[in-house]
C-alpha positions as CSV (number, residue, x, y, z in Angstrom):
1,X,-3.2,-59.4,-45.3
2,X,-2.1,-56.0,-46.6
3,X,-3.5,-52.7,-45.3
4,X,-4.6,-50.1,-47.9
5,X,-4.6,-46.7,-46.2
6,X,-5.2,-44.7,-49.4
7,X,-8.9,-45.2,-49.9
8,X,-10.5,-45.8,-46.5
9,X,-12.2,-43.8,-43.8
10,X,-11.0,-43.7,-40.2
11,X,-13.6,-46.3,-39.2
12,X,-12.5,-48.6,-42.0
13,X,-8.9,-48.1,-40.8
14,X,-9.9,-49.2,-37.3
15,X,-11.6,-52.3,-38.7
16,X,-8.7,-53.2,-41.0
17,X,-6.2,-52.6,-38.2
18,X,-8.2,-54.8,-35.7
19,X,-8.4,-57.6,-38.4
20,X,-4.7,-57.3,-39.2
21,X,-3.7,-57.7,-35.6
22,X,-6.6,-60.0,-34.6
23,X,-7.7,-57.6,-31.9
24,X,-11.0,-56.2,-30.6
25,X,-11.9,-52.9,-32.2
26,X,-12.4,-51.3,-28.8
27,X,-8.9,-52.4,-27.8
28,X,-7.5,-50.9,-31.0
29,X,-9.2,-47.6,-30.3
30,X,-7.9,-47.6,-26.8
31,X,-4.3,-48.2,-28.0
32,X,-4.6,-45.5,-30.6
33,X,-6.2,-43.1,-28.2
34,X,-3.4,-43.6,-25.7
35,X,-0.8,-43.3,-28.4
36,X,-2.3,-40.0,-29.6
37,X,-2.5,-38.8,-26.0
38,X,1.1,-39.5,-25.1
39,X,2.4,-38.4,-28.5
40,X,0.5,-35.2,-28.0
41,X,1.9,-34.6,-24.5
42,X,5.4,-35.1,-26.1
43,X,4.7,-32.5,-28.8
44,X,3.2,-30.1,-26.2
45,X,6.4,-30.5,-24.2
46,X,8.5,-29.8,-27.3
47,X,6.3,-26.7,-28.1
48,X,6.9,-25.3,-24.6
49,X,10.6,-26.1,-24.5
50,X,11.5,-25.2,-28.1
51,X,9.0,-22.9,-29.8
52,X,8.0,-20.7,-26.9
53,X,11.6,-20.4,-25.7
54,X,12.6,-19.4,-29.2
55,X,10.0,-16.7,-29.2
56,X,11.2,-15.4,-25.8
57,X,14.7,-15.5,-27.2
58,X,13.7,-13.3,-30.1
59,X,11.7,-10.9,-28.0
60,X,14.5,-10.3,-25.6
61,X,16.6,-9.0,-28.4
62,X,14.1,-6.2,-29.1
63,X,14.4,-2.8,-27.3
64,X,10.9,-3.0,-25.8
65,X,9.7,-5.6,-23.2
66,X,6.1,-5.6,-24.3
67,X,6.5,-8.3,-26.9
68,X,8.2,-10.4,-24.2
69,X,5.3,-9.9,-21.8
70,X,2.9,-10.8,-24.7
71,X,4.6,-14.1,-25.2
72,X,4.5,-14.8,-21.5
73,X,0.8,-14.1,-21.5
74,X,0.4,-16.5,-24.4
75,X,2.3,-19.4,-22.6
76,X,-0.4,-20.7,-20.2
77,X,-3.3,-20.4,-22.7
78,X,-1.3,-22.1,-25.4
79,X,-0.3,-25.0,-23.2
80,X,-3.9,-25.4,-22.0
81,X,-5.2,-25.3,-25.6
82,X,-2.8,-28.0,-26.7
83,X,-3.8,-30.2,-23.8
84,X,-7.4,-29.7,-24.7
85,X,-6.8,-30.6,-28.3
86,X,-4.9,-33.8,-27.3
87,X,-7.8,-34.9,-25.0
88,X,-10.3,-34.1,-27.8
89,X,-8.5,-36.2,-30.4
90,X,-8.0,-39.1,-27.9
91,X,-11.7,-39.1,-27.0
92,X,-12.8,-38.8,-30.6
93,X,-10.8,-42.0,-31.4
94,X,-12.0,-43.8,-28.3
95,X,-15.7,-42.9,-28.5
96,X,-17.1,-43.4,-32.0
97,X,-20.8,-42.7,-31.0
98,X,-22.2,-39.9,-33.1
99,X,-24.0,-38.2,-30.3
100,X,-20.8,-38.3,-28.1
101,X,-18.8,-36.9,-31.0
102,X,-21.2,-34.0,-31.5
103,X,-20.9,-33.2,-27.8
104,X,-17.1,-33.3,-28.1
105,X,-17.2,-31.0,-31.1
106,X,-19.4,-28.5,-29.3
107,X,-17.2,-28.8,-26.2
108,X,-14.1,-28.1,-28.3
109,X,-15.6,-24.9,-29.8
110,X,-16.5,-23.7,-26.3
111,X,-13.1,-24.6,-24.9
112,X,-11.3,-22.8,-27.7
113,X,-13.5,-19.7,-27.2
114,X,-12.8,-19.6,-23.5
115,X,-9.0,-20.1,-24.0
116,X,-8.9,-17.3,-26.6
117,X,-10.7,-14.9,-24.2
118,X,-8.3,-16.1,-21.4
119,X,-5.4,-15.0,-23.6
120,X,-7.0,-11.6,-24.4
121,X,-7.7,-11.2,-20.6
122,X,-4.0,-11.8,-19.8
123,X,-2.8,-9.7,-22.7
124,X,-4.9,-6.7,-21.4
125,X,-2.3,-6.1,-18.7
126,X,0.4,-5.8,-21.4
127,X,-1.9,-3.4,-23.3
128,X,-2.5,-1.2,-20.2
129,X,1.3,-1.2,-19.4
130,X,1.9,-0.1,-23.0
131,X,-0.6,2.8,-22.6
132,X,1.0,3.8,-19.3
133,X,4.4,3.7,-21.0
134,X,3.3,6.0,-23.8
135,X,1.4,8.4,-21.5
136,X,4.4,8.7,-19.1
137,X,6.6,9.8,-22.0
138,X,4.6,13.0,-22.1
139,X,4.9,15.8,-19.5
140,X,1.5,15.0,-18.0
141,X,1.9,11.6,-16.3
142,X,-1.1,9.3,-15.6
143,X,-1.9,8.5,-12.0
144,X,-1.3,4.8,-11.1
145,X,-4.9,4.8,-9.8
146,X,-6.2,5.8,-13.3
147,X,-4.1,3.0,-14.8
148,X,-5.5,0.5,-12.3
149,X,-9.1,1.7,-13.2
150,X,-8.4,1.4,-16.9
151,X,-7.1,-2.2,-16.4
152,X,-10.1,-3.2,-14.4
153,X,-12.5,-1.7,-16.8
154,X,-10.9,-3.4,-19.8
155,X,-11.0,-6.8,-18.0
156,X,-14.6,-6.2,-17.1
157,X,-15.4,-5.5,-20.8
158,X,-13.5,-8.6,-21.9
159,X,-15.5,-10.8,-19.5
160,X,-18.8,-9.2,-20.7
161,X,-17.9,-10.0,-24.3
162,X,-16.9,-13.5,-23.4
163,X,-20.2,-14.1,-21.6
164,X,-22.2,-12.9,-24.7
165,X,-20.0,-15.0,-27.0
166,X,-20.7,-18.1,-25.0
167,X,-24.4,-17.3,-24.9
168,X,-24.3,-17.0,-28.7
169,X,-22.4,-20.3,-29.1
170,X,-25.3,-22.0,-27.2
171,X,-27.6,-20.7,-29.9
172,X,-29.4,-17.9,-28.0
173,X,-30.2,-14.6,-29.7
174,X,-27.8,-12.1,-28.1
175,X,-29.7,-9.1,-29.5
176,X,-32.9,-10.4,-27.8
177,X,-31.1,-10.6,-24.5
178,X,-29.8,-7.1,-24.9
179,X,-33.3,-5.9,-25.7
180,X,-34.6,-7.7,-22.6
181,X,-32.0,-5.9,-20.6
182,X,-33.2,-2.6,-22.2
183,X,-36.7,-3.3,-21.0
184,X,-35.5,-3.8,-17.4
185,X,-33.1,-1.0,-17.7
186,X,-35.0,1.3,-15.4
187,X,-35.0,-1.3,-12.6
188,X,-31.4,-2.0,-13.1
189,X,-30.5,1.7,-13.1
190,X,-32.3,2.2,-9.9
191,X,-30.7,-0.8,-8.2
192,X,-27.3,0.3,-9.5
193,X,-27.6,3.9,-8.5
194,X,-25.2,3.7,-5.7
195,X,-22.7,1.6,-7.7
196,X,-22.8,4.2,-10.5
197,X,-22.2,7.0,-8.0
198,X,-19.2,5.1,-6.5
199,X,-17.8,4.4,-9.9
200,X,-18.1,8.1,-10.9
201,X,-16.6,9.0,-7.6
202,X,-13.6,6.8,-8.2
203,X,-13.1,8.4,-11.6
204,X,-13.2,11.9,-9.9
205,X,-10.7,10.8,-7.3
206,X,-8.3,9.4,-9.9
207,X,-8.6,12.3,-12.4
208,X,-8.2,14.9,-9.6
209,X,-5.3,12.9,-8.2
210,X,-6.5,13.6,-4.7
211,X,-4.5,10.7,-3.4
212,X,-2.7,7.6,-4.7
213,X,-2.1,4.1,-3.3
214,X,0.5,4.4,-0.5
215,X,-0.5,8.0,0.5
216,X,-1.2,8.9,4.1
217,X,-4.6,10.6,4.2
218,X,-7.1,11.8,6.8
219,X,-10.9,12.1,6.3
220,X,-13.7,12.6,8.7
221,X,-14.2,8.8,8.7
222,X,-10.6,7.4,8.9
223,X,-6.9,8.1,8.8
224,X,-4.2,5.9,7.5
225,X,-2.4,4.6,4.4
226,X,-4.4,4.1,1.1
227,X,-4.1,0.4,0.2
228,X,-6.5,0.2,-2.8
229,X,-8.6,2.4,-5.0
230,X,-11.3,0.3,-6.5
231,X,-14.5,0.7,-8.6
232,X,-16.7,1.0,-5.5
233,X,-14.5,2.1,-2.6
234,X,-11.2,3.1,-1.2
235,X,-9.5,0.9,1.3
236,X,-7.5,2.6,4.0
237,X,-5.1,0.8,6.4
238,X,-5.5,2.7,9.7
239,X,-2.7,3.0,12.2
240,X,-4.4,0.4,14.4
241,X,-3.8,-2.0,11.5
242,X,-7.5,-2.3,10.6
243,X,-8.8,-1.8,7.1
244,X,-11.6,0.8,6.5
245,X,-13.5,0.7,3.3
246,X,-15.1,4.1,2.3
247,X,-17.4,4.4,-0.8
248,X,-15.8,6.6,-3.5
249,X,-19.0,8.6,-3.7
250,X,-18.2,9.8,-0.2
251,X,-14.4,10.2,-0.8
252,X,-15.1,12.5,-3.8
253,X,-17.4,14.8,-1.8
254,X,-15.7,15.3,1.5
255,X,-12.6,17.1,2.6
256,X,-9.4,15.0,2.5
257,X,-6.1,15.9,4.0
258,X,-3.2,14.2,2.2
259,X,-0.4,14.3,4.7
260,X,2.0,12.5,2.2
261,X,2.1,15.7,0.1
262,X,3.4,17.9,2.9
263,X,6.5,19.7,1.8
264,X,7.4,20.2,5.5
265,X,5.9,19.7,9.0
266,X,5.3,22.5,11.4
267,X,6.3,22.5,15.1
268,X,4.7,25.1,17.3
269,X,4.6,25.3,21.1
270,X,5.0,27.7,24.1
271,X,7.4,27.5,26.9
272,X,6.9,29.3,30.2
273,X,9.6,30.7,32.5
274,X,9.1,32.6,35.9
275,X,8.1,36.2,35.5
276,X,10.9,37.3,37.8
277,X,13.6,36.0,35.3
278,X,16.0,38.9,34.5
279,X,15.5,40.5,31.1
280,X,19.2,39.9,30.2
281,X,18.8,36.2,30.8
282,X,15.7,36.1,28.7
283,X,17.6,37.8,25.8
284,X,20.4,35.3,26.0
285,X,17.9,32.4,26.2
286,X,16.0,33.6,23.1
287,X,19.3,34.2,21.2
288,X,20.6,30.7,21.9
289,X,17.4,29.0,21.0
290,X,17.3,31.0,17.7
291,X,20.9,29.9,17.0
292,X,20.1,26.3,17.8
293,X,17.2,26.3,15.3
294,X,19.2,28.2,12.6
295,X,22.1,25.8,12.8
296,X,20.0,22.6,12.7
297,X,20.3,20.9,9.3
298,X,16.9,19.1,9.8
299,X,15.0,22.4,10.0
300,X,13.6,23.9,6.8
301,X,15.3,27.3,6.7
302,X,13.1,28.6,3.9
303,X,10.1,28.6,6.2
304,X,9.3,30.9,9.1
305,X,11.3,30.3,12.3
306,X,10.2,31.9,15.5
307,X,11.8,32.0,19.0
308,X,10.4,35.1,20.6
309,X,8.8,36.4,23.8
310,X,5.1,36.0,23.5
311,X,3.8,38.1,26.4
312,X,2.8,37.3,30.0
313,X,0.5,34.6,31.0
314,X,-0.7,33.4,34.4
315,X,2.3,34.8,36.2
316,X,4.9,33.6,33.7
317,X,6.8,34.8,30.7
318,X,5.5,33.0,27.5
319,X,8.0,32.1,24.8
320,X,6.7,31.1,21.4
321,X,8.8,28.6,19.4
322,X,7.9,27.7,15.8
323,X,9.8,26.0,13.0
324,X,9.3,23.5,10.2
325,X,11.1,20.2,9.7
326,X,12.3,19.1,6.3
327,X,11.0,15.6,6.7
328,X,7.3,14.7,6.5
329,X,7.8,11.2,7.9
330,X,6.2,11.0,11.3
331,X,8.9,8.8,12.7
332,X,11.8,11.0,11.5
333,X,9.8,14.1,12.6
334,X,9.6,12.9,16.2
335,X,13.3,12.1,16.2
336,X,14.3,15.6,14.9
337,X,12.0,17.2,17.5
338,X,13.4,15.1,20.3
339,X,16.9,16.2,19.6
340,X,15.9,19.9,19.5
341,X,13.9,19.5,22.7
342,X,16.9,18.1,24.5
343,X,19.2,20.8,23.2
344,X,16.7,23.5,24.4
345,X,16.4,21.8,27.7
346,X,20.3,21.9,28.0
347,X,20.2,25.6,27.3
348,X,17.7,26.2,30.1
349,X,19.9,24.1,32.5
350,X,23.1,26.0,31.5
351,X,21.4,29.4,32.1
352,X,19.8,28.1,35.3
353,X,16.4,29.2,34.1
354,X,13.5,26.9,35.3
355,X,10.7,25.9,33.0
356,X,7.4,26.5,34.7
357,X,3.7,26.1,33.8
358,X,0.9,28.6,33.9
359,X,-0.6,28.9,37.4
360,X,-4.1,27.8,37.7
361,X,-5.9,29.4,40.7
362,X,-8.9,27.5,42.1
363,X,-11.1,29.2,44.7
364,X,-13.0,26.9,47.0
365,X,-15.9,28.2,49.1
366,X,-17.9,26.4,51.8
367,X,-21.4,25.3,51.0
368,X,-22.7,27.8,53.6
369,X,-20.9,30.7,52.1
370,X,-22.2,29.7,48.6
371,X,-25.8,29.6,50.0
372,X,-25.4,32.9,51.7
373,X,-24.2,34.5,48.4
374,X,-27.1,33.0,46.6
375,X,-29.6,34.3,49.2
376,X,-28.0,37.7,49.5
377,X,-30.0,40.5,47.8
378,X,-27.9,42.8,45.8
379,X,-28.9,46.4,46.1
380,X,-28.6,48.9,43.2
381,X,-26.0,51.0,45.1
382,X,-23.9,47.9,45.6
383,X,-23.8,47.3,41.8
384,X,-22.9,50.9,41.2
385,X,-20.0,50.6,43.8
């Protein structure tokens, strides 16, 4: 028996093939389905190993890296799409029932639509990086927080379009749904009032560049390192290693101290020495402290430096010391101060001048004396005297 493939449908081909090999048609379908499945897996493997690698090879020869990132974004959706097509063809061969095939055709359209949007979603990161690259070529650079917001907004729009596309694929009127949302717009706007305020607050924070991710900031609510600036809130990692989430509507309307943008850190304190210290020793002490600060390479010499006598206080001579460190890092700042403190202490020891503290005089009276004072009548002539 000869097989004539020229003028026959696929169903006729199955019947002819089963008659030729004297096999059950279901068994023939199963063999063909498995053959298509494994052949498809082989072709998919060749596609990944040969075609995609060839594309990556070509993109690496270009000056920009964006085409390479685009191919990398395409890789997983393409592999998934090929696998879906292989499964679709295998099931179409194995299951000839019309209703099942209609379901498979619809599932394939839905699957292809989802994969396409998946690729667009992944490619959005490449697009945002390209925008950032173009913007940073100009003098006015874009804040990383703005780029992050742009990326999240773009992905949210892609998801919204995908949802409406899927709804349209199921046969529903998208315009009617949009109109329905318009009718309930007032309720939605009232419910989303806080969300809108936080979103606008995040835009304000990012445009003003008040702080960026990684900055050390202090607010009335928290102090720590900024970990994330999102649509709704800013997450701050406090120095106790806890995470505080503050709505952006609050962050955009309250005072924020950005310690990371300090050009220098101030050190200011008073030292006290006994009031009977000879004036000549005081002059030598102040001179040596000034020389110590002037010759320290960790001190910012463009800022005000002070080491002067600051008057008399509580039976002591007060000496005001002020300078600024070059570093803004808290850890390095404490190390610089420790070295200066020890050097100053050594000067005091060499000059044999003790460091004292303001004297606090506390007067204690007996309960009887206090009662006598309260009961005592004060005469006008006593007030005058």
